[in-house]
MARVO-199782 format. One record per residue: residue number from 1; chain; x, y negated, z of N, C-alpha, C in turn. Coordinates in Angstrom, 1 decimal. Last residue first. Layout:
+-----+------+--------+--------+--------+--------+--------+--------+--------+--------+--------+
! pos ! unit !    nc1 !    nc2 !    nc3 !   cac1 !   cac2 !   cac3 !    cc1 !    cc2 !    cc3 !
+-----+------+--------+--------+--------+--------+--------+--------+--------+--------+--------+
! NUM !    A !      X !      Y !      Z !      X !      Y !      Z !      X !      Y !      Z !
...
+-----+------+--------+--------+--------+--------+--------+--------+--------+--------+--------+
***
This chain:
+-----+------+--------+--------+--------+--------+--------+--------+--------+--------+--------+
! pos ! unit !    nc1 !    nc2 !    nc3 !   cac1 !   cac2 !   cac3 !    cc1 !    cc2 !    cc3 !
+-----+------+--------+--------+--------+--------+--------+--------+--------+--------+--------+
! 142 !    A !  -21.6 !  -12.8 !  -12.9 !  -22.6 !  -13.0 !  -11.9 !  -23.8 !  -13.8 !  -12.5 !
! 141 !    A !  -19.6 !  -12.6 !  -14.9 !  -20.1 !  -11.4 !  -14.2 !  -21.3 !  -11.6 !  -13.3 !
! 140 !    A !  -19.4 !  -15.1 !  -16.1 !  -19.0 !  -13.9 !  -16.8 !  -19.6 !  -12.7 !  -16.2 !
! 139 !    A !  -20.0 !  -17.3 !  -14.5 !  -21.0 !  -16.9 !  -15.5 !  -20.6 !  -15.6 !  -16.2 !
! 138 !    A !  -17.6 !  -17.7 !  -13.0 !  -18.9 !  -17.1 !  -12.4 !  -19.9 !  -16.6 !  -13.4 !
! 137 !    A !  -14.5 !  -17.0 !  -13.6 !  -15.6 !  -17.7 !  -14.3 !  -16.9 !  -17.1 !  -13.8 !
! 136 !    A !  -12.6 !  -15.2 !  -12.6 !  -12.9 !  -16.4 !  -11.8 !  -14.0 !  -17.3 !  -12.4 !
! 135 !    A !  -12.2 !  -13.4 !  -14.7 !  -12.9 !  -13.0 !  -13.5 !  -13.4 !  -14.2 !  -12.6 !
! 134 !    A !  -10.6 !  -15.0 !  -16.4 !  -12.0 !  -14.7 !  -16.8 !  -12.8 !  -14.2 !  -15.6 !
! 133 !    A !   -8.3 !  -15.0 !  -14.9 !   -9.0 !  -16.3 !  -15.1 !  -10.4 !  -16.0 !  -15.5 !
! 132 !    A !   -7.5 !  -12.3 !  -15.1 !   -7.9 !  -12.9 !  -13.8 !   -8.7 !  -14.2 !  -13.9 !
! 131 !    A !   -7.0 !  -12.3 !  -17.8 !   -8.0 !  -11.4 !  -17.3 !   -8.5 !  -11.9 !  -15.9 !
! 130 !    A !   -4.8 !  -14.1 !  -17.9 !   -6.0 !  -14.4 !  -18.6 !   -7.2 !  -13.6 !  -18.1 !
! 129 !    A !   -2.9 !  -12.7 !  -16.3 !   -3.4 !  -14.0 !  -15.9 !   -4.7 !  -14.3 !  -16.6 !
! 128 !    A !   -2.5 !  -10.5 !  -18.1 !   -3.1 !  -10.3 !  -16.7 !   -3.7 !  -11.6 !  -16.2 !
! 127 !    A !   -1.3 !  -11.9 !  -20.2 !   -2.6 !  -11.1 !  -20.4 !   -3.3 !  -10.9 !  -19.1 !
! 126 !    A !    1.0 !  -12.9 !  -18.9 !    0.0 !  -13.8 !  -19.4 !   -1.3 !  -13.1 !  -19.7 !
! 125 !    A !    2.3 !  -10.5 !  -18.4 !    1.9 !  -11.3 !  -17.3 !    0.8 !  -12.3 !  -17.7 !
! 124 !    A !    2.9 !   -9.7 !  -21.0 !    1.9 !   -8.9 !  -20.2 !    1.4 !   -9.7 !  -19.0 !
! 123 !    A !    4.6 !  -11.7 !  -21.8 !    3.4 !  -11.5 !  -22.5 !    2.4 !  -10.7 !  -21.7 !
! 122 !    A !    6.7 !  -11.5 !  -19.9 !    5.9 !  -12.6 !  -19.9 !    4.6 !  -12.4 !  -20.7 !
! 121 !    A !    8.7 !   -9.5 !  -19.5 !    7.3 !   -9.2 !  -19.2 !    6.3 !  -10.3 !  -19.4 !
! 120 !    A !   11.1 !  -10.6 !  -19.8 !   10.8 !   -9.5 !  -20.6 !    9.3 !   -9.1 !  -20.5 !
! 119 !    A !   11.2 !  -12.5 !  -17.7 !   11.0 !  -12.9 !  -19.1 !   10.6 !  -11.8 !  -20.0 !
! 118 !    A !   12.0 !  -11.0 !  -15.5 !   10.6 !  -11.4 !  -15.6 !   10.3 !  -11.8 !  -17.1 !
! 117 !    A !   14.7 !  -10.6 !  -16.1 !   13.9 !   -9.4 !  -15.9 !   12.4 !   -9.8 !  -16.0 !
! 116 !    A !   15.7 !  -13.2 !  -16.1 !   15.7 !  -12.5 !  -17.4 !   14.8 !  -11.2 !  -17.2 !
! 115 !    A !   15.7 !  -14.1 !  -13.4 !   14.7 !  -14.5 !  -14.3 !   14.6 !  -13.8 !  -15.6 !
! 114 !    A !   16.5 !  -13.1 !  -10.7 !   16.8 !  -12.5 !  -12.0 !   15.7 !  -12.8 !  -13.0 !
! 113 !    A !   15.7 !  -14.9 !   -8.7 !   17.0 !  -14.2 !   -8.6 !   17.4 !  -13.7 !  -10.0 !
! 112 !    A !   13.1 !  -15.8 !   -9.3 !   14.1 !  -16.7 !   -8.7 !   15.5 !  -16.2 !   -8.8 !
! 111 !    A !   11.8 !  -13.5 !  -10.2 !   12.1 !  -14.6 !  -11.1 !   13.1 !  -15.6 !  -10.6 !
! 110 !    A !   11.5 !  -12.1 !   -7.8 !   12.4 !  -11.6 !   -8.8 !   12.8 !  -12.7 !   -9.8 !
! 109 !    A !    9.6 !  -13.7 !   -6.6 !   10.9 !  -13.5 !   -5.9 !   11.9 !  -13.0 !   -6.9 !
! 108 !    A !    7.4 !  -13.4 !   -8.3 !    8.0 !  -14.7 !   -8.1 !    9.4 !  -14.6 !   -7.5 !
! 107 !    A !    7.0 !  -10.7 !   -8.0 !    7.4 !  -11.2 !   -9.3 !    8.0 !  -12.5 !   -9.2 !
! 106 !    A !    6.1 !  -10.7 !   -5.3 !    7.3 !  -10.0 !   -5.7 !    7.8 !  -10.5 !   -7.0 !
! 105 !    A !    3.8 !  -12.3 !   -5.5 !    4.9 !  -12.8 !   -4.7 !    6.2 !  -12.0 !   -5.1 !
! 104 !    A !    2.3 !  -10.5 !   -7.1 !    2.6 !  -11.8 !   -7.6 !    3.8 !  -12.4 !   -6.8 !
! 103 !    A !    2.0 !   -8.4 !   -5.2 !    2.7 !   -8.2 !   -6.4 !    3.2 !   -9.5 !   -7.1 !
! 102 !    A !    0.4 !   -9.7 !   -3.3 !    1.7 !   -9.2 !   -2.9 !    2.6 !   -9.0 !   -4.2 !
! 101 !    A !   -1.9 !  -10.2 !   -4.7 !   -1.2 !  -11.3 !   -4.2 !    0.3 !  -10.9 !   -3.8 !
! 100 !    A !   -2.7 !   -7.6 !   -5.2 !   -2.4 !   -8.4 !   -6.3 !   -1.5 !   -9.6 !   -5.9 !
!  99 !    A !   -3.2 !   -6.8 !   -2.5 !   -2.1 !   -6.1 !   -3.3 !   -1.7 !   -7.0 !   -4.5 !
!  98 !    A !   -5.4 !   -8.4 !   -1.9 !   -4.2 !   -8.5 !   -1.2 !   -3.0 !   -7.9 !   -1.9 !
!  97 !    A !   -7.2 !   -7.4 !   -3.8 !   -6.8 !   -8.8 !   -4.0 !   -5.5 !   -9.0 !   -3.2 !
!  96 !    A !   -7.5 !   -4.8 !   -2.7 !   -7.0 !   -4.9 !   -4.1 !   -6.5 !   -6.4 !   -4.3 !
!  95 !    A !   -8.6 !   -5.3 !   -0.2 !   -7.3 !   -4.7 !   -0.3 !   -6.7 !   -4.9 !   -1.6 !
!  94 !    A !  -11.1 !   -6.5 !   -1.1 !  -10.1 !   -7.3 !   -0.3 !   -8.7 !   -6.7 !   -0.3 !
!  93 !    A !  -12.2 !   -4.4 !   -2.5 !  -11.8 !   -5.5 !   -3.2 !  -10.8 !   -6.3 !   -2.4 !
!  92 !    A !  -11.0 !   -1.2 !   -1.2 !  -11.9 !   -2.3 !   -1.2 !  -11.4 !   -3.5 !   -2.1 !
!  91 !    A !   -9.1 !    0.6 !   -1.4 !  -10.4 !    1.1 !   -1.0 !  -11.4 !    0.0 !   -0.9 !
!  90 !    A !   -6.5 !    1.1 !   -3.9 !   -7.2 !    0.3 !   -2.8 !   -8.6 !    0.9 !   -2.6 !
!  89 !    A !   -5.0 !    4.4 !   -4.4 !   -5.4 !    3.1 !   -4.7 !   -6.2 !    2.4 !   -3.6 !
!  88 !    A !   -4.2 !    6.9 !   -3.7 !   -3.5 !    6.3 !   -4.8 !   -4.0 !    4.9 !   -5.1 !
!  87 !    A !   -5.6 !    8.0 !   -1.6 !   -4.1 !    7.8 !   -1.5 !   -3.6 !    6.9 !   -2.5 !
!  86 !    A !   -8.1 !    8.3 !   -2.7 !   -7.9 !    7.4 !   -1.6 !   -6.4 !    7.0 !   -1.5 !
!  85 !    A !   -7.5 !   10.3 !   -4.6 !   -8.2 !    9.0 !   -5.0 !   -7.9 !    8.0 !   -3.9 !
!  84 !    A !   -6.5 !   12.3 !   -3.1 !   -5.6 !   11.6 !   -4.0 !   -6.2 !   10.3 !   -4.5 !
!  83 !    A !   -8.8 !   13.0 !   -1.6 !   -7.6 !   12.6 !   -1.0 !   -6.7 !   11.8 !   -1.9 !
!  82 !    A !  -10.6 !   13.8 !   -3.6 !  -10.9 !   12.6 !   -2.9 !   -9.7 !   12.1 !   -2.1 !
!  81 !    A !   -9.4 !   16.2 !   -4.7 !   -9.4 !   15.0 !   -5.5 !   -9.7 !   13.7 !   -4.6 !
!  80 !    A !   -8.4 !   17.6 !   -1.4 !   -8.7 !   17.7 !   -2.9 !   -8.6 !   16.4 !   -3.6 !
!  79 !    A !   -8.2 !   17.4 !    1.2 !   -6.9 !   17.3 !    0.5 !   -7.2 !   17.4 !   -1.0 !
!  78 !    A !  -10.8 !   15.5 !    2.8 !  -10.2 !   16.7 !    2.3 !   -8.9 !   16.4 !    1.5 !
!  77 !    A !  -10.4 !   13.1 !    5.5 !  -11.0 !   13.5 !    4.2 !  -10.2 !   14.8 !    3.8 !
!  76 !    A !   -9.1 !   12.6 !    7.8 !  -10.5 !   12.8 !    7.9 !  -11.2 !   13.2 !    6.6 !
!  75 !    A !   -6.0 !   13.9 !    8.9 !   -6.8 !   13.4 !    7.8 !   -8.3 !   13.6 !    8.1 !
!  74 !    A !   -4.9 !   12.9 !   12.2 !   -5.2 !   13.9 !   11.2 !   -6.0 !   13.3 !   10.1 !
!  73 !    A !   -2.6 !   12.1 !   14.8 !   -3.5 !   11.7 !   13.7 !   -3.7 !   12.9 !   12.8 !
!  72 !    A !   -2.4 !   12.6 !   18.4 !   -1.9 !   12.9 !   17.0 !   -3.0 !   12.4 !   16.0 !
!  71 !    A !   -3.4 !   12.4 !   20.8 !   -2.7 !   11.3 !   20.3 !   -2.2 !   11.4 !   18.9 !
!  70 !    A !   -5.1 !   14.4 !   21.6 !   -3.7 !   14.5 !   22.0 !   -2.8 !   13.4 !   21.5 !
!  69 !    A !   -7.5 !   13.8 !   20.4 !   -7.4 !   13.5 !   21.8 !   -5.9 !   13.6 !   22.3 !
!  68 !    A !   -6.7 !   12.2 !   17.2 !   -7.1 !   13.3 !   18.1 !   -6.9 !   13.0 !   19.5 !
!  67 !    A !   -7.8 !    9.9 !   15.0 !   -6.9 !   10.1 !   16.1 !   -7.4 !   11.1 !   17.0 !
!  66 !    A !   -8.2 !   10.2 !   11.5 !   -8.8 !   10.2 !   12.8 !   -7.7 !   10.5 !   13.8 !
!  65 !    A !   -8.3 !    8.5 !    8.3 !   -7.7 !    9.4 !    9.3 !   -8.4 !    9.3 !   10.6 !
!  64 !    A !  -10.3 !    7.1 !    7.0 !   -9.4 !    8.0 !    6.2 !   -8.7 !    9.0 !    7.1 !
!  63 !    A !  -11.7 !    5.1 !    8.2 !  -12.2 !    6.4 !    8.3 !  -11.5 !    7.4 !    7.5 !
!  62 !    A !  -10.7 !    2.5 !    8.5 !  -11.3 !    2.9 !    7.2 !  -11.9 !    4.3 !    7.2 !
!  61 !    A !   -9.6 !    2.8 !   11.0 !  -10.7 !    1.9 !   10.8 !  -11.5 !    2.3 !    9.6 !
!  60 !    A !   -7.4 !    4.4 !   10.2 !   -8.4 !    4.9 !   11.2 !   -9.7 !    4.1 !   11.1 !
!  59 !    A !   -6.0 !    2.7 !    8.6 !   -6.5 !    4.0 !    8.0 !   -7.6 !    4.6 !    8.9 !
!  58 !    A !   -5.3 !    0.8 !   10.5 !   -6.2 !    0.4 !    9.4 !   -6.8 !    1.7 !    8.8 !
!  57 !    A !   -3.7 !    2.2 !   12.3 !   -5.0 !    1.6 !   12.8 !   -5.9 !    1.3 !   11.6 !
!  56 !    A !   -1.6 !    2.9 !   10.6 !   -2.4 !    3.9 !   11.2 !   -3.7 !    3.4 !   11.7 !
!  55 !    A !   -0.7 !    0.2 !   10.1 !   -1.3 !    1.0 !    9.0 !   -2.1 !    2.2 !    9.5 !
!  54 !    A !    0.2 !   -0.5 !   12.7 !   -0.9 !   -1.2 !   12.1 !   -1.5 !   -0.5 !   10.9 !
!  53 !    A !    2.3 !    1.6 !   12.8 !    1.1 !    1.6 !   13.7 !    0.0 !    0.7 !   13.2 !
!  52 !    A !    4.2 !    0.9 !   10.7 !    3.5 !    2.2 !   10.8 !    2.2 !    2.1 !   11.6 !
!  51 !    A !    5.3 !   -1.7 !   11.1 !    4.5 !   -1.4 !    9.9 !    3.7 !   -0.1 !   10.0 !
!  50 !    A !    6.4 !   -1.5 !   13.7 !    5.6 !   -2.7 !   13.3 !    4.9 !   -2.6 !   12.0 !
!  49 !    A !    8.0 !    0.8 !   13.6 !    6.7 !    0.8 !   14.3 !    5.8 !   -0.3 !   14.0 !
!  48 !    A !    9.2 !    1.1 !   10.2 !    9.3 !    0.6 !   11.6 !    8.0 !    0.7 !   12.3 !
!  47 !    A !    9.9 !    4.0 !    8.3 !    9.1 !    2.9 !    8.6 !    9.2 !    2.4 !   10.1 !
!  46 !    A !   12.8 !    4.8 !    6.9 !   12.1 !    5.1 !    8.1 !   11.2 !    3.9 !    8.5 !
!  45 !    A !   14.3 !    5.7 !    3.9 !   13.4 !    4.8 !    4.6 !   12.8 !    5.5 !    5.8 !
!  44 !    A !   16.3 !    7.5 !    3.1 !   16.2 !    6.2 !    2.4 !   15.4 !    5.2 !    3.3 !
!  43 !    A !   16.4 !   10.1 !    4.0 !   17.0 !    9.1 !    4.8 !   17.0 !    7.6 !    4.2 !
!  42 !    A !   14.7 !   11.4 !    2.1 !   16.2 !   11.7 !    2.2 !   17.0 !   10.6 !    2.9 !
!  41 !    A !   12.1 !   11.1 !    2.4 !   12.8 !   10.1 !    1.6 !   14.3 !   10.2 !    1.6 !
!  40 !    A !   11.6 !   13.1 !    4.2 !   11.2 !   13.3 !    2.8 !   11.8 !   12.2 !    1.9 !
!  39 !    A !   12.7 !   12.0 !    6.6 !   13.2 !   13.2 !    6.0 !   12.9 !   13.4 !    4.5 !
!  38 !    A !   11.1 !    9.7 !    6.9 !   12.6 !    9.6 !    6.8 !   13.2 !   10.8 !    6.1 !
!  37 !    A !    8.6 !   10.9 !    7.1 !    8.9 !   10.0 !    6.0 !   10.4 !    9.8 !    5.8 !
!  36 !    A !    9.0 !   12.3 !    9.5 !    8.7 !   13.0 !    8.3 !    9.0 !   12.2 !    7.1 !
!  35 !    A !    9.4 !   10.2 !   11.3 !   10.5 !   11.1 !   11.1 !   10.3 !   11.9 !    9.8 !
!  34 !    A !    6.8 !    9.0 !   11.2 !    8.0 !    8.2 !   10.9 !    9.2 !    9.2 !   10.5 !
!  33 !    A !    5.3 !   11.2 !   12.2 !    5.1 !   10.7 !   10.8 !    6.3 !    9.9 !   10.4 !
!  32 !    A !    6.3 !   11.4 !   14.8 !    6.5 !   12.5 !   13.9 !    6.3 !   12.1 !   12.4 !
!  31 !    A !    5.5 !    8.9 !   15.8 !    7.0 !    9.2 !   15.7 !    7.2 !   10.4 !   14.8 !
!  30 !    A !    2.7 !    9.2 !   15.7 !    3.4 !    8.2 !   14.9 !    4.9 !    8.5 !   14.8 !
!  29 !    A !    1.9 !   12.8 !   15.4 !    1.8 !   11.5 !   16.1 !    2.7 !   10.5 !   15.3 !
!  28 !    A !   -0.1 !   14.8 !   13.2 !    1.2 !   14.3 !   13.7 !    1.0 !   13.0 !   14.5 !
!  27 !    A !   -1.7 !   17.7 !   11.7 !   -1.7 !   16.5 !   12.6 !   -0.3 !   16.2 !   13.1 !
!  26 !    A !   -0.6 !   18.6 !    8.3 !   -1.1 !   18.9 !    9.7 !   -1.0 !   17.6 !   10.5 !
!  25 !    A !    0.0 !   17.9 !    5.8 !    0.7 !   19.1 !    6.3 !    0.2 !   19.5 !    7.7 !
!  24 !    A !   -1.2 !   15.6 !    5.4 !   -1.8 !   16.7 !    4.6 !   -1.1 !   18.0 !    5.1 !
!  23 !    A !    0.2 !   13.8 !    6.8 !   -0.9 !   14.4 !    7.5 !   -1.5 !   15.5 !    6.7 !
!  22 !    A !    2.0 !   13.0 !    4.8 !    2.5 !   13.7 !    6.0 !    1.4 !   14.4 !    6.7 !
!  21 !    A !    0.2 !   11.8 !    3.0 !    1.0 !   13.0 !    2.6 !    1.5 !   13.8 !    3.8 !
!  20 !    A !   -0.6 !    9.7 !    4.5 !   -1.6 !   10.7 !    4.2 !   -0.9 !   12.0 !    3.7 !
!  19 !    A !    1.8 !    8.3 !    4.7 !    1.1 !    8.7 !    5.9 !    0.2 !    9.9 !    5.6 !
!  18 !    A !    2.4 !    7.7 !    2.0 !    3.3 !    8.5 !    2.8 !    2.6 !    9.1 !    4.1 !
!  17 !    A !    0.2 !    6.1 !    1.3 !    0.4 !    7.4 !    0.7 !    1.3 !    8.3 !    1.5 !
!  16 !    A !    0.7 !    3.9 !    3.0 !   -0.6 !    4.6 !    3.0 !   -0.4 !    6.0 !    2.5 !
!  15 !    A !    3.2 !    3.1 !    2.1 !    3.1 !    3.6 !    3.4 !    1.8 !    4.4 !    3.6 !
!  14 !    A !    3.2 !    1.7 !   -0.3 !    3.4 !    3.2 !   -0.3 !    3.2 !    3.8 !    1.0 !
!  13 !    A !    2.8 !   -0.9 !    0.7 !    1.8 !   -0.2 !   -0.2 !    1.9 !    1.3 !   -0.2 !
!  12 !    A !    5.3 !   -1.1 !    2.0 !    4.0 !   -1.3 !    2.7 !    2.9 !   -0.6 !    2.0 !
!  11 !    A !    7.1 !   -0.8 !   -0.1 !    7.1 !    0.1 !    1.0 !    5.8 !    0.1 !    1.8 !
!  10 !    A !    6.5 !   -2.9 !   -1.7 !    6.3 !   -1.5 !   -2.3 !    6.3 !   -0.5 !   -1.1 !
!   9 !    A !    7.0 !   -5.2 !   -0.1 !    5.7 !   -4.8 !   -0.5 !    5.5 !   -3.4 !   -1.0 !
!   8 !    A !    8.8 !   -6.3 !    2.1 !    9.1 !   -5.2 !    1.2 !    7.7 !   -4.6 !    0.7 !
!   7 !    A !    7.7 !   -8.3 !    3.7 !    9.0 !   -8.5 !    3.1 !    9.3 !   -7.5 !    2.0 !
!   6 !    A !    4.7 !   -9.7 !    4.2 !    5.4 !   -8.5 !    3.8 !    6.7 !   -8.8 !    3.1 !
!   5 !    A !    3.3 !  -12.0 !    4.7 !    3.6 !  -11.2 !    5.8 !    4.3 !   -9.9 !    5.5 !
!   4 !    A !    3.0 !  -13.4 !    2.4 !    1.9 !  -12.6 !    2.8 !    2.2 !  -11.7 !    3.9 !
!   3 !    A !    5.5 !  -14.7 !    2.1 !    4.3 !  -15.5 !    2.2 !    3.1 !  -14.7 !    2.7 !
!   2 !    A !    8.0 !  -13.3 !    4.2 !    7.3 !  -13.3 !    3.0 !    6.0 !  -14.0 !    3.1 !
!   1 !    A !   10.1 !  -15.4 !    6.2 !    9.2 !  -14.3 !    6.1 !    8.4 !  -14.4 !    4.8 !
+-----+------+--------+--------+--------+--------+--------+--------+--------+--------+--------+
***
């Protein structure tokens, strides 16, 4: 299993966007959302219930979606700029740090199998690492 419980991080991260995109067309239950994603991805991906329902619960807890009495989910935010802001990025520092950890795990996995792909990005990786190191210095921001 992946160190952070995610075997395919891009799909999990993208699942937020897929769900909100599906719900932008109207209320849907979990099975309908899963089918919608499969159709829109041209059969490339159908999220498993093990990833879909926890994400639906998380989005409900965050207040981004609501569960209707009939069991269907709907967006709790408008479809305008606030929708795309929520859909396109983390909603908390905890979520952002989890995503950073997932991306680092992904890069580590690629480096094991195709190190030349990672070598091409070493300068950028070092710059990101330097920025994160600066954030960890308490006197810098606090």
